[in-house]
ZAMARGU-4260 file (C-alpha; in steps of 0.2 Angstrom, whole numbers, plus 5000, padded with zeros to 4 digits):
<rodrens>
0) 5766/4795/5418 | 5756/4810/5424 | 5765/4826/5426 | 5766/4837/5442 | 5754/4849/5435
5) 5742/4836/5430 | 5742/4829/5448 | 5740/4847/5455 | 5725/4850/5445 | 5717/4834/5451
10) 5722/4837/5469 | 5714/4855/5468 | 5698/4847/5462 | 5698/4831/5474 | 5705/4837/5490
15) 5701/4852/5502 | 5712/4867/5504 | 5713/4864/5523 | 5726/4851/5519 | 5740/4863/5516
20) 5753/4856/5504 | 5771/4864/5503 | 5778/4856/5487 | 5771/4858/5470 | 5778/4841/5464
25) 5773/4823/5468 | 5784/4810/5475 | 5787/4794/5464 | 5801/4785/5474 | 5813/4788/5488
30) 5829/4780/5496 | 5837/4785/5512 | 5839/4804/5511 | 5834/4807/5493 | 5817/4807/5484
35) 5812/4808/5466 | 5796/4816/5459 | 5785/4809/5445 | 5795/4819/5432 | 5811/4812/5438
40) 5819/4827/5447 | 5829/4822/5463 | 5828/4831/5480 | 5838/4829/5496 | 5825/4827/5510
45) 5829/4838/5525 | 5810/4837/5530 | 5810/4818/5533 | 5791/4818/5533 | 5791/4831/5547
50) 5804/4821/5558 | 5797/4804/5554 | 5811/4797/5545 | 5826/4798/5557 | 5831/4781/5549
55) 5828/4787/5531 | 5817/4782/5517 | 5815/4763/5515 | 5829/4757/5526 | 5832/4739/5521
60) 5829/4732/5539 | 5813/4741/5540 | 5807/4734/5523 | 5812/4717/5528 | 5803/4718/5545
65) 5787/4724/5537 | 5788/4711/5523 | 5790/4697/5536 | 5775/4703/5546 | 5764/4705/5530
70) 5766/4686/5528 | 5758/4683/5545 | 5744/4695/5547 | 5741/4714/5545 | 5727/4717/5558
75) 5718/4709/5572 | 5715/4724/5583 | 5726/4721/5598 | 5711/4724/5610 | 5702/4709/5602
80) 5716/4697/5598 | 5733/4702/5605 | 5750/4698/5598 | 5767/4696/5606 | 5776/4710/5596
85) 5766/4723/5604 | 5771/4717/5621 | 5789/4715/5616 | 5789/4733/5609 | 5781/4739/5625
90) 5794/4731/5636 | 5808/4739/5625 | 5801/4756/5626 | 5798/4755/5645 | 5816/4750/5647
95) 5823/4763/5635 | 5814/4779/5642 | 5823/4788/5655 | 5822/4781/5673 | 5824/4764/5681
100) 5807/4765/5690 | 5793/4753/5685 | 5785/4758/5668 | 5771/4753/5656 | 5768/4758/5638
105) 5752/4758/5627 | 5752/4761/5609 | 5741/4772/5597 | 5741/4778/5579 | 5745/4796/5579
110) 5755/4809/5589 | 5739/4818/5593 | 5731/4802/5600 | 5746/4799/5611 | 5744/4817/5618
115) 5725/4814/5620 | 5728/4798/5629 | 5742/4805/5640 | 5730/4819/5646 | 5716/4805/5649
120) 5729/4795/5659 | 5734/4811/5669 | 5716/4815/5673 | 5712/4797/5678 | 5727/4796/5689
125) 5725/4812/5698 | 5706/4815/5698 | 5710/4833/5692 | 5704/4842/5676 | 5717/4856/5673
130) 5732/4855/5661 | 5745/4868/5658 | 5755/4870/5642 | 5766/4883/5634 | 5766/4896/5621
135) 5773/4890/5605 | 5769/4872/5609 | 5762/4860/5596 | 5752/4845/5602 | 5741/4840/5588
140) 5726/4845/5577 | 5712/4836/5587 | 5701/4847/5598 | 5712/4843/5614 | 5728/4844/5603
145) 5723/4861/5597 | 5718/4867/5614 | 5735/4863/5621 | 5744/4870/5605 | 5751/4887/5609
150) 5750/4894/5591 | 5733/4901/5583 | 5737/4903/5565 | 5734/4891/5556 | 5730/4878/5568
155) 5715/4885/5578 | 5707/4897/5566 | 5689/4894/5565 | 5688/4878/5575 | 5683/4884/5593
160) 5677/4882/5606 | 5690/4871/5613 | 5690/4859/5628 | 5690/4869/5645 | 5703/4869/5659
165) 5718/4871/5647 | 5730/4885/5652 | 5746/4892/5644 | 5762/4900/5651 | 5776/4908/5641
170) 5790/4897/5635 | 5807/4903/5639 | 5817/4911/5625 | 5833/4921/5628 | 5832/4928/5610
175) 5814/4935/5613 | 5817/4941/5631 | 5808/4927/5641 | 5817/4920/5655 | 5814/4904/5665
180) 5809/4915/5680 | 5796/4924/5668 | 5789/4907/5664 | 5788/4901/5682 | 5780/4917/5688
185) 5767/4916/5675 | 5762/4898/5681 | 5762/4905/5699 | 5750/4919/5693 | 5739/4906/5685
190) 5738/4897/5702 | 5734/4914/5711 | 5721/4921/5698 | 5714/4907/5687 | 5716/4889/5694
195) 5720/4881/5711 | 5735/4870/5708 | 5726/4856/5717 | 5715/4856/5701 | 5729/4854/5689
200) 5732/4836/5683 | 5747/4839/5672 | 5760/4851/5664 | 5765/4846/5647 | 5780/4852/5637
205) 5791/4848/5622 | 5809/4847/5628 | 5813/4855/5612 | 5799/4864/5604 | 5795/4858/5587
210) 5783/4869/5578 | 5788/4883/5590 | 5805/4884/5582 | 5816/4871/5590 | 5818/4881/5606
215) 5827/4871/5619 | 5819/4870/5636 | 5833/4876/5648 | 5838/4864/5661 | 5833/4876/5675
220) 5815/4876/5668 | 5814/4857/5669 | 5821/4857/5687 | 5808/4871/5692 | 5794/4862/5684
225) 5798/4845/5692 | 5799/4854/5709 | 5783/4863/5706 | 5774/4847/5701 | 5781/4837/5716
230) 5775/4851/5727 | 5757/4851/5721 | 5755/4833/5715 | 5755/4838/5697 | 5761/4826/5683
235) 5775/4831/5671 | 5772/4825/5653 | 5786/4826/5641 | 5780/4827/5623 | 5794/4818/5614
240) 5784/4816/5598 | 5797/4826/5587 | 5812/4825/5599 | 5812/4806/5601 | 5822/4792/5593
245) 5840/4799/5592 | 5835/4816/5584 | 5843/4826/5598 | 5859/4815/5600 | 5850/4805/5614
250) 5837/4791/5611 | 5825/4803/5621 | 5828/4822/5623 | 5824/4820/5642 | 5840/4811/5644
255) 5848/4829/5642 | 5840/4833/5659 | 5843/4828/5677 | 5825/4826/5681 | 5812/4813/5675
260) 5795/4815/5667 | 5780/4805/5674 | 5773/4802/5656 | 5781/4802/5639 | 5772/4804/5622
265) 5781/4798/5606 | 5777/4795/5588 | 5785/4801/5572 | 5801/4792/5570 | 5796/4778/5581
270) 5790/4767/5567 | 5801/4773/5552 | 5786/4780/5542 | 5772/4769/5548 | 5758/4777/5559
275) 5762/4772/5577 | 5762/4782/5593 | 5764/4778/5611 | 5763/4784/5629 | 5775/4777/5642
280) 5774/4781/5660 | 5775/4776/5678 | 5766/4759/5680 | 5754/4765/5693 | 5749/4780/5683
285) 5747/4770/5667 | 5735/4758/5676 | 5724/4772/5682 | 5711/4771/5667 | 5699/4756/5668
290) 5700/4742/5655 | 5693/4749/5639 | 5698/4767/5643 | 5713/4766/5632 | 5715/4759/5614
295) 5709/4761/5597 | 5705/4751/5582 | 5722/4753/5573 | 5732/4756/5589 | 5748/4746/5589
300) 5745/4740/5571 | 5756/4724/5569 | 5765/4731/5553 | 5770/4747/5562 | 5775/4738/5578
305) 5787/4727/5567 | 5794/4742/5559 | 5797/4750/5576 | 5806/4735/5583 | 5817/4737/5567
310) 5820/4755/5570 | 5826/4752/5588 | 5839/4740/5582 | 5844/4752/5568 | 5847/4766/5580
315) 5858/4755/5591 | 5867/4746/5577 | 5871/4761/5567 | 5874/4772/5582 | 5862/4785/5576
320) 5863/4795/5592 | 5882/4798/5589 | 5878/4801/5571 | 5865/4815/5575 | 5878/4824/5585
325) 5891/4823/5572 | 5879/4828/5558 | 5873/4842/5569 | 5891/4848/5572 | 5894/4849/5553
330) 5878/4859/5550 | 5881/4871/5565 | 5899/4874/5558 | 5892/4879/5541 | 5878/4890/5548
335) 5891/4899/5560 | 5902/4902/5545 | 5887/4909/5535 | 5882/4920/5549 | 5898/4930/5547
340) 5891/4937/5531 | 5872/4935/5533 | 5866/4948/5545 | 5848/4941/5545 | 5854/4926/5555
345) 5848/4929/5573 | 5851/4913/5581 | 5857/4895/5578 | 5851/4883/5591 | 5845/4865/5595
350) 5852/4849/5602 | 5861/4835/5592 | 5853/4834/5575 | 5838/4844/5580 | 5844/4861/5574
355) 5836/4877/5567 | 5841/4894/5562 | 5830/4910/5566 | 5830/4925/5555 | 5828/4944/5559
360) 5828/4959/5548 | 5846/4965/5545 | 5843/4982/5552 | 5833/4978/5567 | 5829/4963/5578
365) 5811/4960/5572 | 5807/4943/5565 | 5809/4940/5547 | 5798/4927/5540 | 5800/4934/5522
370) 5819/4929/5522 | 5815/4912/5529 | 5803/4909/5514 | 5816/4915/5502 | 5829/4903/5508
375) 5817/4889/5508 | 5812/4893/5490 | 5829/4895/5484 | 5835/4878/5492 | 5819/4869/5485
380) 5823/4876/5467 | 5840/4868/5469 | 5834/4852/5475 | 5834/4853/5494 | 5818/4851/5505
385) 5818/4863/5520 | 5804/4866/5533 | 5800/4883/5541 | 5792/4884/5559 | 5792/4896/5573
390) 5778/4907/5580 | 5782/4920/5568 | 5786/4908/5554 | 5804/4915/5553 | 5814/4899/5557
395) 5820/4885/5546 | 5822/4868/5555 | 5833/4854/5549 | 5827/4836/5549 | 5839/4826/5538
400) 5838/4808/5540 | 5852/4802/5553 | 5857/4789/5540 | 5861/4802/5526 | 5877/4798/5517
405) 5891/4810/5520 | 5893/4815/5502 | 5874/4819/5501 | 5875/4829/5517 | 5890/4839/5509
410) 5879/4842/5494 | 5864/4848/5504 | 5875/4860/5515 | 5882/4867/5499 | 5864/4871/5493
415) 5859/4878/5510 | 5875/4889/5510 | 5871/4896/5493 | 5853/4899/5498 | 5858/4909/5513
420) 5870/4920/5505 | 5859/4922/5490
</rodrens>
């Protein structure tokens, strides 16, 4: 068996530095919320493959579903020889996304593909080119995904020029002094100075920003955007790639709001670790692209579709929305208790099990990414995987599998608590 160091040396020679790697150890096996490296060390996984494993590593029902599909076929390309499981999953997603209006769903492979196709659908349906996104947003690493993403370092460095007709407005953050009114005023200024609203196809946003720091969109923002979109014939796209599938305590984060999106993108935890993404939206909008305008060689892969059908059953059977809320309450209580003696904690925020803590300097309110990195490193040394995020890199986000056993959750919270106080 090779050591972690041996694999790192081979990695450095074989793969480019542009694929940033956080950990210096290599995975050997995993189960639910735990994984073990090639040297046998155990870790509690609060990264979950960047929000992909809401149902944990190797859930027995997912393993069974994939195994069963393996006995039938692994690939036909849905656009060449279709299969019923794709249609069944589309029916379920269209039923489960918010709203009782007629909807249709198409599947792809990655989150970035879902975003790209949502923009294609919006442009085809409206005949307009413009798209408005927000600062701090993350929508992928493709050219359109990077253009929409509201964070330069590291995602946009050296990769321009990007697709045109993409504009950004500030995302509301009470901590950083940006109000809903500021955001809406910025969009109105875009309409006055930069682009006619009649040329805007869509406004895209994450209900809870992921890479941006788990900043929750205020309900007032959603209502204002919906009204603005209705006024000008603009489509509202909810990017639920990180927020979807029970993470926020609802199956979709838009269920926390009293307005509906026109299109919804999804990926990550949709298929429990297999690459699958989707776009669901109003039926008439989804039908706007001509036949052949949507799709992809691996889009809606049958193994991933089988896994996704199992994921939806697990979320319902194991009441993972309720579980997200109860686990989130446990984590919030520990963070609030730590805040009493950790002056670097600036804010604890999120929805359900999608929580984050932002750090500032103890003697002022400036962002403190150094402290976030120290907490992350201390936790990792003691067997807990944590991810940082935020425009300033000063936020730790928590993405534990929603299936994590209570005892393992307690162990993880103890390691986190020690890391914060250290």
